[in-house]
N, C-alpha and C positions, 0 to 999 in steps of 0.2 A: 263418553256421552256430554253433548255439548247442552248447555243450559239455555232457555228461553230468555230472552230479554225481558224486562219489567218496564212498567211507566208508573212508577210510584206517585200515589195522591198523598196531598196532608191530610191528616186526621189527629183530631185531640182526643187521646182517650179520656174516658169518663173516669171520675175519681172513684176508686176502690169504695166498696160498701165498708162501714166498721168492721174491723176483724172480729170473728166469731170465737167461739171457745169450743172447738172439734175435739170428738173423743177418738181416742185410739180404737182401732177395729181389734175385736177379742175373738179369740179362738180361731186365728188365721191359718190356713191350709193351703198348700200350694201343689199343684199338680203339672207335670210337664208334657206339653205335646211333641210330635213327632217333627216339627217344623217351626218355623220364625213367624210370628207377627200374628197373634191371636186376637185380632182386632175385636171381635164381638163375642158375646157368650147368650146361649139360649137352652133352656132346661127344659127336656122333652118329658114326656110322661112317666117312663121310667127311671128319671132319675138322671139319664146321661146327659152330659153337657155338650152342647154341639160349638165349635168354633171353625172360624177359616183361618186358612195359612196362607202365606206368601206363594206358595208355588202354586195356588189355585186349589187344594184340596179343602174340603168339609170333612172333618172329623167328629167323633163322639167319644168323651171320655169319661169312663165309669168313675164316679167320685169315690166308691169304695175300694177300688184295686188300682186305680191309675190306668187301667188297661184302655187301648186305643182302639178303634173300629171306624174303617173308610164309610162316609157315607156317599159322598161324590166329588166329582172332578169338575170346575167349573170351566177351566181353560184359560181363567184369568186371574184376577185378584179379588175373591170375596171379602166383604166388610161386614155391613149390617146383616142379621139373620133374624129372620120372623116366623111365625106359625102362620099358616095358610088355613082359614075356617073350613076349607073342603079338603084338608090333607096337605101334606108335604110343606115345603118351605118357602118364603120369598127371601130371595138373597140379592143384595146391592152388590153388584160386582163392579169395582172402580174402572175397568176395561170392558166388560162386555155388556154392563147396563144393568136393567131389572129383570131379575130371572126368577122362573119357578123351577124349584128343585123337587122332583116327585120322592116317594118313599124308595124307589125301587133305584135312585140315582139320576135318572133321565131328567134332563133340564130343556125348559121351554123359555124362548126369550119373550119375556112380555113388553119391553119397551128397551129401544138401544137407540132412542134419539128422539128429538120434538121440530116438528116443521121442517123436517129434511136435514136438519143438523145433528150429527150424531152426540151422544152424551160425552163429556170429558172426564167426568168425577163423580161417577153415581156413588152414593155414602150410605145413607142408613134410610130406615122405612117403618112405618106402622101400618098396620090392616085391621081395618074396620070388620064388624060380625058379618058383613054382607058380602066382605072381599075386595071392597074399595081400599086401595093401596095410597097411602100419603109417603111420598120419599123425597129426597133431596139429590141435587147436582151441585156439588160444594164451589165449583168453579166452571166456568165456561171458556176459560183461557188455559188451565195448568191442571195437569193429570195428578195423580197421586204420587208420581216419582218425583214431582215439582211443588208438593203442598207448601212448603216455605215459601216458595216465591208468591204465593197468594197473601199470605201473612205480611210477609214484608212489603209487597207491593201496595195491599190495601186500598185496592179498586173495585169494590164488591162488586160479583158477578154469579154470585151463589142464587140458587133457586130453590121453591119448594114446590114439587107438583102433586097432582093427583091423578091415579089412574082408576078409572072407572071400571065396572065389570065387563063393558062392553068393550073396553081397550082404548076408550077415549082418553086423550091425554089433556091436563088443563094446568096452565100454571099459575098457582096460588099466590106466591109472593116472589118478587124479584129482587134485585141488588142488595142479596143479603151477603155479609162479609164472611163467608167461608162458611156456607150452610151445612150443618153436620147434622146432629142426632134429631129424631122424630119421635114423639110419645102423643099418643091419642088421651084424652080424659076418659076415665072408665064408663062415664055414660054418651060419649062420642060427641060431647057438644062443643070440642075445642080440640084444636091439636096445637102442639108445642113444639118450635123448633129452635135447635141452637144456631148463635151466632159466633162461631169460634171467634173469628177476629174482632169481635165487639165485646167479648166477654159478657155476652147477654142471652136470655131465652126470650123469645117472641109469641105469645100465644093468639092463633088466628082463630076466631069463633065461627063454627060451622051451624049451629041453632040458635033461636033465641032472636031477641030484638036485635042484639048485636052482629048477627051472622054477618061475614063478609069482613069485619073490623080486625084489625090488628095491633096489637099493644105489647107493651113489656110484660113479661110473666117474670115476679120476684125480681130481687134487687140486682144491680151489676155484681157479675161472680168474681171469686178472687183469683180467677185464672181462666185458662182457655178451656170452655166445655167442649166435649166429645159426644159420644152417645147418651141417648135418651132412652128412656122405657118406662112403663107404667107397671109397677110393682102389684103383687096380690093385694097390698095394702091401699090400692089404690093412687098412691102418691105418685108423682113424676120424679124420676131417679135420674140422676146427671152426674157423669164424670167430669170431675175436672183434672184433666189429663197432665196439666202442668200449670204451677203459679204464673202470674204475668211476670214478663222479662223488663227489668228496669232498662236496660241498653233499649229495647224495642220502644218501649213506650216514650224514651226520651226523644229517638229518631223521628217517630211517625209524625209530630207536627212540624219537623223542621225541612231544611230543603231536600228534595227528592233524589237530588245528586248524591248524598250522604248514604241513602239506602242502596243506591246502584253499586255503589263500591261495598257495601256489605254482603250484596248478594253477588258480586264477582268473587268474594274470598272463597277459600276452600270452605266446604261443609262444616268442618271440624271448628272453622272458626267464628261461624254464624251462632246466633241465638240458640241454644239446645233445650228440648224438653227437660224437665227435671223428673227424677226416677223416684217420686212421691207417689202413695196411694192417697186418694181425697175423691170421696164421692157425697153427693149430698141428695137430698129427698125434699120436695116441697109440696104441700097438699094443694087442693083445687083452685086456691085463692093466692097461690103463690108465696104462700107464709112456709119458713124455713122448717122442716120437722128433723131432720137429721143432718148433720155434718160431724161427717168420719173420716178423720186423717191420721197417718203415721207413715213410717219408712219401715221397710223390710229388706233385708238384703235379697230376697228370694224373688220379689214381686216390686212394679212400681210402673208410674206413668199408665193409670189405668184408662184406658179408652171405652170400654164396653162394660154395662152393669145391669145385672137382672137381679131383683128381689123376688124370690119365691119360698114360701114358708117361712122358716125360720133363719134363712140364710141369704145372704146377698152374695153372688157371684160376678166376678171380674175378669176381664180379658185386658190385653195391651198388644197395641201395635208394635210396639217396641222389643217385646220378649217373645219367648218360646214357653210361657207358662200362664196359667190361667189360676185362680185364687179365688179362696171364698171366706167369708167371716160370719159370725154369728149377728144376726138383726138385733139391735139393743132391744132389751128387754122389756122396755115400756111400751114397745111395739109391737109384741108377741102375742097379743090378745087373739085367738083363734087360728094362729099360725101352727102348722104341722111341720116337723121335720121330713126333709127328702133325704135322708141317708136311709 
């Protein structure tokens, strides 16, 4: 497959926030799916964990036994998965767009483009109580097959969109550096979106005197943020899929031709995600509450995160496994086990 061309823009990366003191995940368990690329995770009421796979399937895994059941086949590449308040699931399919998957596996396309232009890379979503959907298109130039191109080029085209219950689409924010994860505040007063290419989270206010304004949420992150979710604890959880790459940071402010050379190299010679586990949680003020990081031979490069009860679940675009660890004890007040 031929590579698309890139048109790199100079960008000076922000200084990283002071290094924190993350704690290692405790009680880590790993379950294996029947396919590759468990990008996101969603926990059902029965405790089974949904994930999407590279071959288009949505599957549910029983955490007690590891048994897997078929949920649906999107015919594309499912990424973000969310509950829909009227039943079924909202799925961001990078190839087919924004989908609704019913409990019987039937699929309805909710949106596959904007103003006559098909979506290139639908990624992640958050769903309000009334069925309003906030979702991202990571890039209007590069598909999931060439996600590295967007980060190397760094000419932001990502977008945060809203789908109203009547089907109306609105672009809420544009020119985002690889728009990725989305999370709604517990009271739905704001929505947070991850800018993977900028090592940042942004908050768009939906209510109050600041409605419509957008601002930084939390500090500059220690790496590339991926999916977001709002946990049972009300915090915004984020996966830091990989730490910052020193070579890429050094190249971004320099002459664009240098990155064209990097992009022309075989993929194995380009900057690669690191196989680490790193998730964080922030309160509504953007204050870091949890910083959990470590390494495990069975799991890494976490791209999806979901805190439910006493557990935190993770998926990985790069692997065929999902993993779960115990919520740090300090935050377990009122939490119940999903086992």
